Residue, then its C-alpha position, 0 to 999 in steps of 0.5 A: m559919653s552921653t548925648r543927652k542934654k544936661l539941665f541945671i534946675t534950680g528950685a528942684a524941690g519945689l512943685v514944679g521942680s518935682a514935676l520936671r524931675r519926674y517927667l523928664r528924667d528919662r530924656y535929659d541928664m540933670r543937675l539939680m539944686f536944693h536950698r536945704t532939704i534934699p528929697d530921697n527920690l532922686a535918680p542915682d545919676n542926678e548931680i546935687v547942688v546945695s546953694d543959694l540963688s543969692n550967692f553969685e559965685g555959687m551960681v556961676e560955678a553951678g551953671a558950668g558945663v550944662d546945656v539949659i538952665i531952667h530957673l524955678g527957684i523962688a522966695k517962700a513965705k512962711q506963716g508969721f512972716p511980715r510983709s517986710r521980710y518976705n519982700q526982702m526975701i524976694m529982692d534977695t532971691n527973685i531979683q538978685g538970684t535971677y540976675n545971678i542965674f542969667e550972669s551964670a548963663r552968660i559967663n558959662k556960655v549956656p545958650k538957653v535959660i527957661f525962666a519960671s514966670s508967673n501969671a501974677v505978671t498980668g494979675m490986675y487984668e485978671q481981676e478985671g476979667v480982661k483976657t490977657t495976651w503975652d504982649m500986653p503991658p505987665r500989670p502985676r498984682d503984688f510984689y512977687g508979681v513985680s519980681k517975675v516982671f524984672g525976670e522976663a525983662l532981664g530975659r529979654h535984655y540978655h536975649d538982645m545983648y548976648g544972644l541967649s535963648v530965653f523962654c519965660i513960662r507964666i505958670c498958673n495954678f499948679p498943684n503937681t499932681d497927676e490929674i489930667n483934667r479938672a473941672y472948670e466953667p467953659g473957658m475959665n480954666r486956671w490950672l496947669s497939669a504936670r504933664d503939660m508943664a513938663e512938655l511945654t518945657a520940653c518944647c523949649i529945651e528942644a526949640p532952635d536957638p536963638q529965640f525969646g518967648i513968653f508963654y502962658g502955662v495953662s492947661g486947655g480950657a482957658g481961652e477966656k482968660w489967657d491966650i496960649s496960641n504963640a507957644k504953639e506957633q513958636v515952640g510947638w506946644e499945645p496942652m494935652d490935659s484940660g480943665r473943663 
């Protein structure tokens, strides 16, 4: 019997999901959720779930028997979509779907959820040139950011009420390439390498339970924009790569 932890990853076909599949496949067993398209580069031992985040029963079933849920799935707008339609997709996927994931963890007694949040949670500070720490009041720049504020607050609630470990990673610019450095003005990096994202996720997976944490997911050289020191203090993560 395998002693490796089993991860249930939603949004496994997306940019972040693809990176985690690539970088973490030798460390963990994976149950991968896809909405429609199943990639053709999956490992033979990957478990596959095809479902919709808004399907409560489906999410409860999909979360059974895993050690960690990594919730990456989000609503994606397509060219020509009116704002009203995209906002409804956010309601169905980012808000209802995120509730379904946390309830799945509670019902199935999954001890840990890693939630893909976004720097959009504090995007108005960024527009004003204010350096942001994890504990500043949210100031979302758009409805997408609002949905991520909801996810972080829900994660805090499930930690406080039910003892789940919840780690919220505010992912910054994520192109999902294997680059290790990019050029930015000193202190102004806004890019997260695939390797750094994978290692931050692994640090959260291996961190003792129960905990709650919010971390900015950005590679080195972002010191004028976001404070990432709490990730080192809480789960031992420091970026290996740098925008410089």
